[in-house]
N, CA, C and O atoms as CSV, one atom per row, in Angstrom:
chain,resi,resn,atom,element,x,y,z
A,1,UNK,N,N,140.052,203.232,19.571
A,1,UNK,CA,C,140.079,201.747,20.178
A,1,UNK,C,C,140.767,200.785,19.203
A,1,UNK,O,O,141.061,199.661,19.610
A,2,UNK,N,N,141.017,201.111,18.071
A,2,UNK,CA,C,142.085,200.433,17.415
A,2,UNK,C,C,143.389,200.539,17.859
A,2,UNK,O,O,144.186,199.606,17.959
A,3,UNK,N,N,143.635,202.003,18.190
A,3,UNK,CA,C,145.330,202.177,18.589
A,3,UNK,C,C,145.549,201.544,20.180
A,3,UNK,O,O,146.618,201.079,20.575
A,4,UNK,N,N,144.487,201.622,20.867
A,4,UNK,CA,C,144.979,201.365,22.430
A,4,UNK,C,C,144.096,200.256,22.867
A,4,UNK,O,O,144.252,199.831,24.012
A,5,UNK,N,N,143.093,199.679,22.022
A,5,UNK,CA,C,142.311,198.738,22.562
A,5,UNK,C,C,141.055,198.990,23.067
A,5,UNK,O,O,140.924,200.209,23.179
A,6,UNK,N,N,140.011,198.356,23.445
A,6,UNK,CA,C,138.883,198.703,23.830
A,6,UNK,C,C,138.745,199.253,25.235
A,6,UNK,O,O,138.047,200.236,25.483
A,7,UNK,N,N,139.582,198.439,26.338
A,7,UNK,CA,C,139.535,198.849,27.485
A,7,UNK,C,C,140.123,200.105,27.749
A,7,UNK,O,O,139.451,200.863,28.449
A,8,UNK,N,N,141.411,200.569,27.283
A,8,UNK,CA,C,142.216,201.723,27.238
A,8,UNK,C,C,141.511,202.801,26.396
A,8,UNK,O,O,141.486,203.975,26.764
A,9,UNK,N,N,140.982,202.404,25.340
A,9,UNK,CA,C,140.481,203.525,24.346
A,9,UNK,C,C,139.102,203.947,25.225
A,9,UNK,O,O,138.919,205.160,25.335
A,10,UNK,N,N,138.205,203.129,25.804
A,10,UNK,CA,C,136.983,203.558,26.323
A,10,UNK,C,C,137.196,204.673,27.610
A,10,UNK,O,O,136.445,205.607,27.891
A,11,UNK,N,N,138.434,204.280,28.283
A,11,UNK,CA,C,139.047,204.736,29.574
A,11,UNK,C,C,139.103,206.246,29.028
A,11,UNK,O,O,138.375,207.197,29.316
A,12,UNK,N,N,140.397,206.155,27.985
A,12,UNK,CA,C,140.699,207.798,27.480
A,12,UNK,C,C,139.407,208.670,27.010
A,12,UNK,O,O,139.193,209.834,27.348
A,13,UNK,N,N,138.670,207.952,26.247
A,13,UNK,CA,C,137.284,208.569,25.846
A,13,UNK,C,C,136.423,208.979,27.038
A,13,UNK,O,O,135.838,210.061,26.982
A,14,UNK,N,N,136.308,208.234,28.064
A,14,UNK,CA,C,135.554,208.625,29.160
A,14,UNK,C,C,136.337,210.027,29.631
A,14,UNK,O,O,135.707,211.083,29.688
A,15,UNK,N,N,137.659,209.961,29.941
A,15,UNK,CA,C,138.593,210.914,30.615
A,15,UNK,C,C,138.364,212.201,29.663
A,15,UNK,O,O,138.203,213.319,30.152
A,16,UNK,N,N,138.362,211.989,28.398
A,16,UNK,CA,C,138.076,213.197,27.668
A,16,UNK,C,C,137.013,213.868,27.677
A,16,UNK,O,O,137.049,215.088,27.510
A,17,UNK,N,N,135.799,213.158,27.886
A,17,UNK,CA,C,134.311,213.891,28.134
A,17,UNK,C,C,134.307,214.616,29.247
A,17,UNK,O,O,133.825,215.744,29.345
A,18,UNK,N,N,134.999,213.804,30.372
A,18,UNK,CA,C,135.283,214.545,31.654
A,18,UNK,C,C,135.987,215.799,31.569
A,18,UNK,O,O,135.563,216.756,32.216
A,19,UNK,N,N,136.943,215.898,30.897
A,19,UNK,CA,C,137.751,217.303,30.735
A,19,UNK,C,C,137.001,218.218,29.882
A,19,UNK,O,O,137.151,219.425,30.072
A,20,UNK,N,N,136.041,217.717,28.767
A,20,UNK,CA,C,135.323,218.567,28.119
A,20,UNK,C,C,134.275,219.267,28.890
A,20,UNK,O,O,134.107,220.484,28.812
A,21,UNK,N,N,133.441,218.331,29.776
A,21,UNK,CA,C,132.489,218.769,30.647
A,21,UNK,C,C,132.932,219.794,31.624
A,21,UNK,O,O,132.186,220.613,32.161
A,22,UNK,N,N,134.404,219.662,31.834
A,22,UNK,CA,C,134.990,220.598,32.867
A,22,UNK,C,C,134.947,221.955,32.175
A,22,UNK,O,O,134.627,222.917,32.872
A,23,UNK,N,N,135.190,222.120,31.075
A,23,UNK,CA,C,135.633,223.144,30.212
A,23,UNK,C,C,134.283,223.792,29.767
A,23,UNK,O,O,134.362,224.979,29.454
A,24,UNK,N,N,132.977,223.159,29.685
A,24,UNK,CA,C,131.714,223.369,29.504
A,24,UNK,C,C,131.320,224.231,30.728
A,24,UNK,O,O,130.831,225.346,30.549
A,25,UNK,N,N,131.501,223.792,31.823
A,25,UNK,CA,C,131.319,224.146,33.223
A,25,UNK,C,C,131.687,225.506,33.411
A,25,UNK,O,O,130.902,226.376,33.789
A,26,UNK,N,N,133.196,225.730,33.074
A,26,UNK,CA,C,134.008,226.871,33.197
A,26,UNK,C,C,133.060,228.117,32.613
A,26,UNK,O,O,132.647,229.149,33.143
A,27,UNK,N,N,132.905,227.541,31.265
A,27,UNK,CA,C,131.988,228.871,30.315
A,27,UNK,C,C,130.736,229.322,31.082
A,27,UNK,O,O,130.384,230.495,31.211
A,28,UNK,N,N,130.020,228.092,31.642
A,28,UNK,CA,C,128.760,228.370,32.607
A,28,UNK,C,C,128.822,229.281,33.646
A,28,UNK,O,O,128.065,230.210,33.924
A,29,UNK,N,N,130.045,228.800,34.294
A,29,UNK,CA,C,130.351,229.519,35.658
A,29,UNK,C,C,130.436,231.094,35.196
A,29,UNK,O,O,129.721,231.974,35.676
A,30,UNK,N,N,131.331,231.276,34.286
A,30,UNK,CA,C,131.677,232.647,33.886
A,30,UNK,C,C,130.634,233.503,33.626
A,30,UNK,O,O,130.568,234.652,34.062
A,31,UNK,N,N,129.565,232.804,32.711
A,31,UNK,CA,C,128.365,233.445,32.602
A,31,UNK,C,C,127.527,233.583,33.684
A,31,UNK,O,O,126.910,234.640,33.813
A,32,UNK,N,N,127.401,232.687,34.488
A,32,UNK,CA,C,126.711,232.758,35.593
A,32,UNK,C,C,127.177,234.269,36.374
A,32,UNK,O,O,126.401,235.185,36.648
A,33,UNK,N,N,128.547,234.239,36.618
A,33,UNK,CA,C,129.343,235.149,37.303
A,33,UNK,C,C,128.618,236.652,36.609
A,33,UNK,O,O,128.071,237.526,37.282
A,34,UNK,N,N,128.768,236.660,35.277
A,34,UNK,CA,C,128.741,237.783,34.544
A,34,UNK,C,C,127.094,238.299,34.663
A,34,UNK,O,O,126.775,239.479,34.520
A,35,UNK,N,N,126.362,237.475,34.879
A,35,UNK,CA,C,124.894,237.688,34.928
A,35,UNK,C,C,124.415,237.859,36.483
A,35,UNK,O,O,123.245,238.171,36.705
A,36,UNK,N,N,125.247,237.670,37.452
A,36,UNK,CA,C,124.941,237.732,38.590
A,36,UNK,C,C,124.041,236.638,39.269
A,36,UNK,O,O,123.296,236.844,40.228
A,37,UNK,N,N,124.229,235.423,38.611
A,37,UNK,CA,C,123.151,234.368,39.327
A,37,UNK,C,C,123.927,233.433,39.799
A,37,UNK,O,O,125.131,233.436,39.544
A,38,UNK,N,N,123.280,232.375,40.654
A,38,UNK,CA,C,123.754,231.466,41.698
A,38,UNK,C,C,124.353,230.157,40.744
A,38,UNK,O,O,124.257,230.183,39.517
A,39,UNK,N,N,124.871,229.216,41.356
A,39,UNK,CA,C,125.227,227.966,40.666
A,39,UNK,C,C,124.125,226.958,40.979
A,39,UNK,O,O,124.497,225.797,41.150
A,40,UNK,N,N,122.936,227.208,41.070
A,40,UNK,CA,C,121.937,226.177,41.395
A,40,UNK,C,C,121.397,225.504,40.373
A,40,UNK,O,O,121.641,225.931,39.245
A,41,UNK,N,N,120.743,224.588,40.488
A,41,UNK,CA,C,120.321,223.757,39.380
A,41,UNK,C,C,119.546,224.375,38.300
A,41,UNK,O,O,119.614,224.087,37.106
A,42,UNK,N,N,118.771,225.296,38.880
A,42,UNK,CA,C,117.844,226.128,38.068
A,42,UNK,C,C,118.769,226.951,36.992
A,42,UNK,O,O,118.708,226.847,35.767
A,43,UNK,N,N,119.637,227.791,37.752
A,43,UNK,CA,C,120.683,228.407,36.812
A,43,UNK,C,C,121.388,227.512,35.744
A,43,UNK,O,O,121.603,227.815,34.570
A,44,UNK,N,N,121.681,226.434,36.339
A,44,UNK,CA,C,122.426,225.587,35.280
A,44,UNK,C,C,121.567,225.333,34.136
A,44,UNK,O,O,122.049,225.404,33.006
A,45,UNK,N,N,120.286,225.030,34.322
A,45,UNK,CA,C,119.678,224.687,33.317
A,45,UNK,C,C,119.312,225.910,32.392
A,45,UNK,O,O,119.326,225.720,31.176
A,46,UNK,N,N,118.968,227.222,32.919
A,46,UNK,CA,C,118.814,228.125,32.250
A,46,UNK,C,C,119.941,228.611,31.432
A,46,UNK,O,O,119.657,229.414,30.544
A,47,UNK,N,N,121.274,228.229,31.594
A,47,UNK,CA,C,122.456,228.524,31.127
A,47,UNK,C,C,122.576,227.543,29.837
A,47,UNK,O,O,123.268,227.885,28.877
A,48,UNK,N,N,121.954,226.451,29.852
A,48,UNK,CA,C,122.266,225.503,28.839
A,48,UNK,C,C,122.202,226.030,27.490
A,48,UNK,O,O,121.113,226.555,27.260
A,49,UNK,N,N,123.118,226.060,26.412
A,49,UNK,CA,C,123.070,226.234,25.021
A,49,UNK,C,C,123.040,225.288,24.228
A,49,UNK,O,O,123.607,225.500,23.155
A,50,UNK,N,N,122.526,224.198,24.386
A,50,UNK,CA,C,122.199,223.193,23.246
A,50,UNK,C,C,121.546,223.821,22.318
A,50,UNK,O,O,120.613,224.539,22.678
A,51,UNK,N,N,121.868,223.711,20.903
A,51,UNK,CA,C,121.047,224.245,19.874
A,51,UNK,C,C,119.693,223.499,19.826
A,51,UNK,O,O,119.539,222.292,20.011
A,52,UNK,N,N,118.703,224.444,19.537
A,52,UNK,CA,C,117.329,224.053,19.595
A,52,UNK,C,C,116.878,223.121,18.255
A,52,UNK,O,O,115.980,222.279,18.244
A,53,UNK,N,N,117.772,223.517,17.106
A,53,UNK,CA,C,117.649,222.712,15.988
A,53,UNK,C,C,118.758,221.974,15.583
A,53,UNK,O,O,119.848,222.529,15.713
A,54,UNK,N,N,118.721,220.565,15.005
A,54,UNK,CA,C,120.000,219.929,14.686
A,54,UNK,C,C,120.378,218.725,15.695
A,54,UNK,O,O,120.837,217.680,15.235
A,55,UNK,N,N,120.202,218.874,16.900
A,55,UNK,CA,C,120.564,217.759,17.852
A,55,UNK,C,C,119.545,216.724,17.923
A,55,UNK,O,O,119.877,215.540,17.977
A,56,UNK,N,N,118.490,217.038,17.927
A,56,UNK,CA,C,117.460,216.244,18.259
A,56,UNK,C,C,116.105,216.680,17.252
A,56,UNK,O,O,115.871,217.844,16.925
A,57,UNK,N,N,115.366,215.617,16.885
A,57,UNK,CA,C,114.092,215.858,16.216
A,57,UNK,C,C,113.223,216.939,16.813
A,57,UNK,O,O,112.734,217.886,16.197
A,58,UNK,N,N,113.078,216.619,18.322
A,58,UNK,CA,C,112.453,217.702,19.076
A,58,UNK,C,C,112.584,217.197,20.450
A,58,UNK,O,O,112.870,216.039,20.752
A,59,UNK,N,N,112.334,218.227,21.301
A,59,UNK,CA,C,112.368,217.873,22.931
A,59,UNK,C,C,111.102,218.420,23.508
A,59,UNK,O,O,110.208,218.923,22.827
A,60,UNK,N,N,111.086,218.300,24.695
A,60,UNK,CA,C,110.138,218.529,25.550
A,60,UNK,C,C,110.304,218.533,27.205
A,60,UNK,O,O,111.297,217.955,27.646
A,61,UNK,N,N,109.504,219.074,28.024
A,61,UNK,CA,C,109.797,218.920,29.258
A,61,UNK,C,C,108.523,218.483,29.976
A,61,UNK,O,O,107.484,219.143,29.936
A,62,UNK,N,N,108.680,217.188,30.717
A,62,UNK,CA,C,107.596,216.640,31.090
A,62,UNK,C,C,107.682,216.597,32.856
A,62,UNK,O,O,108.773,216.551,33.424
A,63,UNK,N,N,106.528,216.617,33.519
A,63,UNK,CA,C,106.495,216.294,34.960
A,63,UNK,C,C,106.304,214.963,35.266
A,63,UNK,O,O,105.294,214.517,34.721
A,64,UNK,N,N,106.935,214.130,35.972
A,64,UNK,CA,C,106.784,212.869,36.304
A,64,UNK,C,C,106.693,212.651,37.861
A,64,UNK,O,O,107.735,213.007,38.413
A,65,UNK,N,N,105.868,212.231,38.603
A,65,UNK,CA,C,105.991,212.064,40.185
A,65,UNK,C,C,106.400,213.534,40.756
A,65,UNK,O,O,107.050,213.669,41.793
A,66,UNK,N,N,105.946,214.611,39.959
A,66,UNK,CA,C,106.032,216.034,40.524
A,66,UNK,C,C,107.582,216.490,40.267
A,66,UNK,O,O,108.060,217.433,40.898
A,67,UNK,N,N,108.323,215.768,39.311
A,67,UNK,CA,C,109.824,216.483,39.302
A,67,UNK,C,C,109.705,216.546,37.697
A,67,UNK,O,O,109.049,215.803,36.966
A,68,UNK,N,N,110.452,217.549,37.381
A,68,UNK,CA,C,110.655,217.773,36.228
A,68,UNK,C,C,111.809,216.995,35.477
A,68,UNK,O,O,112.870,216.774,36.060
A,69,UNK,N,N,111.580,216.564,34.115
A,69,UNK,CA,C,112.490,215.668,33.206
A,69,UNK,C,C,112.350,216.447,31.899
A,69,UNK,O,O,111.330,217.029,31.529
A,70,UNK,N,N,113.388,216.385,31.324
A,70,UNK,CA,C,113.552,216.495,29.850
A,70,UNK,C,C,113.755,215.511,28.917
A,70,UNK,O,O,114.589,214.621,29.081
A,71,UNK,N,N,113.007,215.612,27.882
A,71,UNK,CA,C,112.846,214.507,26.890
A,71,UNK,C,C,113.447,214.844,25.701
A,71,UNK,O,O,113.141,215.912,25.170
A,72,UNK,N,N,114.253,214.108,25.196
A,72,UNK,CA,C,114.841,214.436,23.602
A,72,UNK,C,C,114.595,213.251,22.888
A,72,UNK,O,O,114.795,212.132,23.361
A,73,UNK,N,N,114.199,213.453,21.849
A,73,UNK,CA,C,113.531,212.358,20.512
A,73,UNK,C,C,114.436,212.515,19.556
A,73,UNK,O,O,114.880,213.651,19.390
A,74,UNK,N,N,114.855,211.561,18.818
A,74,UNK,CA,C,115.592,211.501,17.692
A,74,UNK,C,C,116.942,212.194,17.735
A,74,UNK,O,O,117.269,213.063,16.927
A,75,UNK,N,N,117.779,211.714,18.823
A,75,UNK,CA,C,119.330,212.193,18.763
A,75,UNK,C,C,119.901,211.944,17.606
A,75,UNK,O,O,119.847,210.846,17.052
A,76,UNK,N,N,120.550,213.053,17.111
A,76,UNK,CA,C,121.329,212.732,15.695
A,76,UNK,C,C,122.401,212.128,15.842
A,76,UNK,O,O,122.832,211.468,14.896
A,77,UNK,N,N,123.097,212.191,17.034
A,77,UNK,CA,C,124.241,211.560,17.466
A,77,UNK,C,C,124.199,209.879,17.543
A,77,UNK,O,O,124.817,208.976,16.980
A,78,UNK,N,N,123.074,209.960,18.602
A,78,UNK,CA,C,122.664,208.206,18.642
A,78,UNK,C,C,122.363,207.787,17.353
A,78,UNK,O,O,122.873,206.686,17.140
A,79,UNK,N,N,121.696,208.253,16.341
A,79,UNK,CA,C,121.360,207.665,15.154
A,79,UNK,C,C,122.698,207.211,14.360
A,79,UNK,O,O,122.842,206.128,13.794
A,80,UNK,N,N,123.612,208.224,14.429
A,80,UNK,CA,C,124.758,208.006,13.949
A,80,UNK,C,C,125.642,206.953,14.270
A,80,UNK,O,O,126.235,206.311,13.404
A,81,UNK,N,N,125.782,206.701,15.793
A,81,UNK,CA,C,126.588,205.846,16.223
A,81,UNK,C,C,125.760,204.317,15.895
A,81,UNK,O,O,126.296,203.240,15.635
A,82,UNK,N,N,124.532,204.573,15.986
A,82,UNK,CA,C,123.683,203.066,15.660
A,82,UNK,C,C,124.093,202.791,14.091
A,82,UNK,O,O,124.494,201.669,13.786
A,83,UNK,N,N,123.997,203.745,13.179
A,83,UNK,CA,C,124.451,203.388,11.919
A,83,UNK,C,C,125.858,202.518,11.764
A,83,UNK,O,O,126.084,201.576,11.005
A,84,UNK,N,N,126.578,203.043,12.572
A,84,UNK,CA,C,127.888,202.391,12.469
A,84,UNK,C,C,128.065,201.506,13.497
A,84,UNK,O,O,129.240,201.297,13.800
A,85,UNK,N,N,127.184,200.902,14.146
A,85,UNK,CA,C,127.323,199.882,15.009
A,85,UNK,C,C,127.948,200.083,16.375
A,85,UNK,O,O,128.232,199.132,17.103
A,86,UNK,N,N,128.169,201.453,16.726
A,86,UNK,CA,C,129.010,201.880,17.866
A,86,UNK,C,C,128.031,202.486,18.997
A,86,UNK,O,O,128.449,203.430,19.668
A,87,UNK,N,N,126.753,201.973,19.223
A,87,UNK,CA,C,125.948,202.287,20.133
A,87,UNK,C,C,126.503,202.419,21.604
A,87,UNK,O,O,125.968,203.294,22.286
A,88,UNK,N,N,127.484,201.683,22.175
A,88,UNK,CA,C,127.988,201.579,23.316
A,88,UNK,C,C,129.243,202.524,23.457
A,88,UNK,O,O,129.407,203.226,24.455
A,89,UNK,N,N,130.158,202.492,22.343
A,89,UNK,CA,C,130.810,203.584,22.513
A,89,UNK,C,C,130.582,205.002,22.260
A,89,UNK,O,O,131.385,205.868,22.609
A,90,UNK,N,N,129.396,205.259,21.603
A,90,UNK,CA,C,128.690,206.517,21.394
A,90,UNK,C,C,128.189,206.952,22.932
A,90,UNK,O,O,128.435,208.042,23.449
A,91,UNK,N,N,127.510,205.972,23.486
A,91,UNK,CA,C,127.147,206.414,24.507
A,91,UNK,C,C,127.796,207.186,25.524
A,91,UNK,O,O,127.232,208.017,26.235
A,92,UNK,N,N,129.307,206.796,25.569
A,92,UNK,CA,C,130.188,207.613,26.311
A,92,UNK,C,C,130.077,209.055,26.363
A,92,UNK,O,O,130.238,209.790,27.338
A,93,UNK,N,N,129.709,209.421,24.891
A,93,UNK,CA,C,129.649,210.989,24.869
A,93,UNK,C,C,128.414,211.583,25.836
A,93,UNK,O,O,128.444,212.679,26.396
A,94,UNK,N,N,127.475,210.744,25.893
A,94,UNK,CA,C,126.162,211.052,26.721
A,94,UNK,C,C,126.858,211.655,28.179
A,94,UNK,O,O,126.352,212.620,28.751
A,95,UNK,N,N,127.813,211.112,28.586
A,95,UNK,CA,C,128.300,211.367,30.127
A,95,UNK,C,C,128.684,212.712,30.196
A,95,UNK,O,O,128.896,213.119,31.338
A,96,UNK,N,N,128.851,213.623,29.155
A,96,UNK,CA,C,129.082,214.959,29.246
A,96,UNK,C,C,128.101,215.741,30.191
A,96,UNK,O,O,128.381,216.772,30.803
A,97,UNK,N,N,126.654,214.933,30.205
A,97,UNK,CA,C,125.760,215.848,30.901
A,97,UNK,C,C,125.908,215.634,32.384
A,97,UNK,O,O,125.580,216.599,33.075
A,98,UNK,N,N,126.284,214.693,32.930
A,98,UNK,CA,C,126.715,214.698,34.206
A,98,UNK,C,C,127.959,214.993,34.657
A,98,UNK,O,O,128.213,215.187,35.845
A,99,UNK,N,N,128.760,215.038,33.759
A,99,UNK,CA,C,130.248,215.767,33.845
A,99,UNK,C,C,130.084,217.262,34.079
A,99,UNK,O,O,130.448,217.752,35.148
A,100,UNK,N,N,129.505,218.057,33.036
A,100,UNK,CA,C,129.161,219.380,33.095
A,100,UNK,C,C,128.555,219.783,34.188
A,100,UNK,O,O,128.923,220.750,34.856
A,101,UNK,N,N,127.566,219.049,34.441
A,101,UNK,CA,C,126.511,219.675,35.665
A,101,UNK,C,C,127.468,219.538,37.027
A,101,UNK,O,O,127.676,220.482,37.789
A,102,UNK,N,N,128.041,218.130,37.206
A,102,UNK,CA,C,128.844,218.289,38.416
A,102,UNK,C,C,129.971,219.027,38.527
A,102,UNK,O,O,130.460,219.373,39.603
A,103,UNK,N,N,130.436,219.300,37.371
A,103,UNK,CA,C,131.745,220.356,37.199
A,103,UNK,C,C,131.337,221.724,37.499
A,103,UNK,O,O,132.142,222.492,38.026
A,104,UNK,N,N,129.965,222.148,37.159
A,104,UNK,CA,C,129.406,223.386,37.535
A,104,UNK,C,C,129.089,223.505,39.005
A,104,UNK,O,O,129.438,224.494,39.649
A,105,UNK,N,N,128.378,222.418,39.574
A,105,UNK,CA,C,128.285,222.261,41.033
A,105,UNK,C,C,128.170,220.846,41.464
A,105,UNK,O,O,127.226,220.161,41.070
A,106,UNK,N,N,129.042,220.394,42.218
A,106,UNK,CA,C,129.230,218.828,42.575
A,106,UNK,C,C,127.737,218.490,43.479
A,106,UNK,O,O,127.523,217.406,44.023
A,107,UNK,N,N,126.883,219.545,43.497
A,107,UNK,CA,C,125.730,219.082,44.348
A,107,UNK,C,C,124.908,218.613,43.773
A,107,UNK,O,O,124.128,217.918,44.424
A,108,UNK,N,N,124.692,218.752,42.363
A,108,UNK,CA,C,123.706,218.006,41.499
A,108,UNK,C,C,124.117,217.370,40.353
A,108,UNK,O,O,125.298,217.532,40.049
A,109,UNK,N,N,123.305,216.563,39.514
A,109,UNK,CA,C,123.900,215.959,38.329
A,109,UNK,C,C,122.670,216.067,37.424
A,109,UNK,O,O,121.528,216.156,37.876
A,110,UNK,N,N,122.978,216.053,36.074
A,110,UNK,CA,C,121.977,215.915,34.951
A,110,UNK,C,C,122.271,214.643,34.630
A,110,UNK,O,O,123.345,214.339,34.110
A,111,UNK,N,N,121.325,213.780,34.917
A,111,UNK,CA,C,121.308,212.181,34.772
A,111,UNK,C,C,120.294,211.628,33.813
A,111,UNK,O,O,119.146,212.064,33.730
A,112,UNK,N,N,120.786,210.635,33.087
A,112,UNK,CA,C,119.972,210.234,32.224
A,112,UNK,C,C,119.193,208.922,32.602
A,112,UNK,O,O,119.884,207.970,32.967
A,113,UNK,N,N,117.827,208.770,32.554
A,113,UNK,CA,C,117.123,208.134,32.937
A,113,UNK,C,C,116.889,206.971,31.913
A,113,UNK,O,O,116.591,205.810,32.195
A,114,UNK,N,N,117.072,207.486,30.725
A,114,UNK,CA,C,116.781,206.677,29.427
A,114,UNK,C,C,117.661,207.354,28.374
A,114,UNK,O,O,117.709,208.582,28.300
A,115,UNK,N,N,118.363,206.546,27.554
A,115,UNK,CA,C,119.267,207.036,26.389
A,115,UNK,C,C,118.782,206.177,25.453
A,115,UNK,O,O,118.368,205.023,25.565
A,116,UNK,N,N,118.902,206.980,24.407
A,116,UNK,CA,C,118.565,206.093,22.826
A,116,UNK,C,C,119.720,205.315,22.704
A,116,UNK,O,O,119.438,204.160,22.384
A,117,UNK,N,N,121.236,205.575,22.877
A,117,UNK,CA,C,122.017,204.580,22.542
A,117,UNK,C,C,122.022,203.219,23.278
A,117,UNK,O,O,122.569,202.183,22.900
A,118,UNK,N,N,121.131,203.479,24.677
A,118,UNK,CA,C,120.861,202.172,25.177
A,118,UNK,C,C,119.599,201.259,24.887
A,118,UNK,O,O,119.180,200.266,25.481
A,119,UNK,N,N,119.137,201.934,23.771
A,119,UNK,CA,C,118.181,201.331,22.984
A,119,UNK,C,C,116.699,201.743,23.621
A,119,UNK,O,O,115.660,201.158,23.316
A,120,UNK,N,N,116.771,202.717,24.446
A,120,UNK,CA,C,115.401,203.506,24.733
A,120,UNK,C,C,114.643,204.366,23.383
A,120,UNK,O,O,115.386,204.705,22.462
A,121,UNK,N,N,113.584,204.605,23.328
A,121,UNK,CA,C,112.835,205.218,22.431
A,121,UNK,C,C,113.358,206.769,22.361
A,121,UNK,O,O,113.470,207.351,21.282
A,122,UNK,N,N,113.643,207.334,23.519
A,122,UNK,CA,C,114.100,208.612,23.514
A,122,UNK,C,C,115.002,208.919,24.822
A,122,UNK,O,O,114.992,208.118,25.756
A,123,UNK,N,N,115.710,209.988,24.862
A,123,UNK,CA,C,116.592,210.199,25.913
A,123,UNK,C,C,115.683,210.909,27.047
A,123,UNK,O,O,114.822,211.713,26.693
A,124,UNK,N,N,115.834,210.678,28.089
A,124,UNK,CA,C,115.177,211.639,29.492
A,124,UNK,C,C,116.337,211.550,30.354
A,124,UNK,O,O,117.114,210.656,30.690
A,125,UNK,N,N,116.166,212.956,30.629
A,125,UNK,CA,C,117.286,213.530,31.595
A,125,UNK,C,C,116.552,214.424,32.764
A,125,UNK,O,O,115.647,215.223,32.524
A,126,UNK,N,N,117.067,214.169,34.009
A,126,UNK,CA,C,116.610,214.674,35.113
A,126,UNK,C,C,117.710,215.276,36.196
A,126,UNK,O,O,118.613,214.547,36.606
A,127,UNK,N,N,117.579,216.647,36.634
A,127,UNK,CA,C,118.630,216.870,37.498
A,127,UNK,C,C,118.143,216.282,38.946
A,127,UNK,O,O,117.025,216.336,39.457
A,128,UNK,N,N,119.495,215.636,39.493
A,128,UNK,CA,C,119.177,214.903,40.717
A,128,UNK,C,C,120.263,215.261,41.712
A,128,UNK,O,O,121.381,215.494,41.252
A,129,UNK,N,N,120.073,215.331,42.981
A,129,UNK,CA,C,121.156,215.520,43.881
A,129,UNK,C,C,122.220,214.487,43.788
A,129,UNK,O,O,121.874,213.316,43.635
A,130,UNK,N,N,123.302,214.754,43.853
A,130,UNK,CA,C,124.487,213.959,43.980
A,130,UNK,C,C,124.511,213.236,45.395
A,130,UNK,O,O,124.017,213.673,46.435
A,131,UNK,N,N,125.137,212.130,45.228
A,131,UNK,CA,C,125.520,211.283,46.762
A,131,UNK,C,C,126.880,211.873,46.838
A,131,UNK,O,O,127.473,212.649,46.088
A,132,UNK,N,N,127.312,211.112,48.299
A,132,UNK,CA,C,128.582,211.419,48.414
A,132,UNK,C,C,129.470,210.417,47.649
A,132,UNK,O,O,130.632,210.652,47.316
A,133,UNK,N,N,128.946,209.528,47.462
A,133,UNK,CA,C,129.717,208.492,46.435
A,133,UNK,C,C,129.829,208.918,45.058
A,133,UNK,O,O,130.763,208.551,44.345
A,134,UNK,N,N,128.697,209.850,44.577
A,134,UNK,CA,C,128.954,210.222,43.188
A,134,UNK,C,C,129.975,211.420,43.145
A,134,UNK,O,O,130.706,211.555,42.164
A,135,UNK,N,N,130.023,212.290,44.215
A,135,UNK,CA,C,131.261,213.140,44.209
A,135,UNK,C,C,132.515,212.481,44.429
A,135,UNK,O,O,133.525,212.958,43.912
A,136,UNK,N,N,132.588,211.330,45.208
A,136,UNK,CA,C,134.148,210.713,45.108
A,136,UNK,C,C,134.296,210.199,43.829
A,136,UNK,O,O,135.331,210.510,43.239
A,137,UNK,N,N,133.492,209.478,43.266
A,137,UNK,CA,C,133.622,208.922,42.053
A,137,UNK,C,C,133.917,210.048,40.841
A,137,UNK,O,O,134.584,209.797,39.836
A,138,UNK,N,N,133.370,211.168,41.099
A,138,UNK,CA,C,133.728,212.326,40.137
A,138,UNK,C,C,135.017,212.598,40.238
A,138,UNK,O,O,135.663,212.736,39.199
A,139,UNK,N,N,135.575,212.714,41.361
A,139,UNK,CA,C,136.955,213.190,41.691
A,139,UNK,C,C,137.877,212.135,41.326
A,139,UNK,O,O,139.052,212.458,41.505
A,140,UNK,N,N,137.718,211.117,40.928
A,140,UNK,CA,C,138.526,210.133,40.444
A,140,UNK,C,C,138.995,210.290,39.202
A,140,UNK,O,O,138.109,210.615,38.412
A,141,UNK,N,N,140.371,210.148,38.604
A,141,UNK,CA,C,140.777,210.258,37.510
A,141,UNK,C,C,139.970,209.506,36.297
A,141,UNK,O,O,139.563,209.963,35.229
A,142,UNK,N,N,139.881,208.139,36.868
A,142,UNK,CA,C,139.147,207.055,35.921
A,142,UNK,C,C,137.582,207.113,36.351
A,142,UNK,O,O,137.137,206.060,36.809
A,143,UNK,N,N,136.814,208.067,36.271
A,143,UNK,CA,C,135.372,208.165,37.014
A,143,UNK,C,C,134.557,206.910,36.193
A,143,UNK,O,O,134.535,206.700,34.981
A,144,UNK,N,N,134.014,206.289,37.097
A,144,UNK,CA,C,133.017,205.076,36.534
A,144,UNK,C,C,131.586,205.942,36.295
A,144,UNK,O,O,130.709,206.097,37.145
A,145,UNK,N,N,131.580,206.471,34.895
A,145,UNK,CA,C,130.337,207.105,34.341
A,145,UNK,C,C,128.868,206.547,34.482
A,145,UNK,O,O,127.850,207.170,34.784
A,146,UNK,N,N,129.038,205.088,34.155
A,146,UNK,CA,C,127.757,204.253,34.301
A,146,UNK,C,C,127.212,204.353,35.742
A,146,UNK,O,O,126.001,204.320,35.961
A,147,UNK,N,N,128.257,204.492,36.847
A,147,UNK,CA,C,127.524,204.295,38.184
A,147,UNK,C,C,127.099,206.044,38.587
A,147,UNK,O,O,126.132,206.353,39.282
A,148,UNK,N,N,127.816,206.768,38.129
A,148,UNK,CA,C,127.330,208.377,38.353
A,148,UNK,C,C,126.162,208.812,37.391
A,148,UNK,O,O,125.519,209.840,37.603
A,149,UNK,N,N,125.943,208.057,36.424
A,149,UNK,CA,C,124.831,208.585,35.448
A,149,UNK,C,C,123.725,207.676,35.599
A,149,UNK,O,O,123.340,207.057,34.607
A,150,UNK,N,N,123.101,207.500,36.844
A,150,UNK,CA,C,121.984,206.673,36.873
A,150,UNK,C,C,120.876,207.513,37.756
A,150,UNK,O,O,119.760,207.035,37.963
C-alpha cells in the first residue's frame, strides 16, 4: 500500500489472492485425479487441507434452512489484522476461499456469509452455486471479489 497506494495496492493484493487460489485448486484437482474422484462441491470440501489447529480457535458444521454451513471461530489471521488496524486490507485474503473453489470448479463457490474482519463474531462459509455473473467476474483480470464473495 505504501509503495503503490491504496487503490493499486488492493488491486494487486486481490490479483495475488486469485493466483494463489488457482495454485491451490491445481493441487486439489491433481489430488482428485489421483483418488479418482470428481470435481463436485462435496469432493472439493473433502480435499480441504486447512490445519485443524492453529488457524481458528474452533470450527463446526451447522445446518441452516437445510443447507450445510461451516463456522470458524477465533480466526488467527483476523485477530492479527485487527491488532494492526488492517481489517479491510486483511479481508482481501479471505477471498482465497471463493478463488480456490471457483478455480477448482467454476460451477460453485465457497462464499462468506459472515467474516470476522467485517466485524462478525465468527466466519460462516457455505458452498453456493455460481451465477453467470460470478463466472464472468472471476474471468476478469481485476475480479471484484466483494461481488463474488456474497
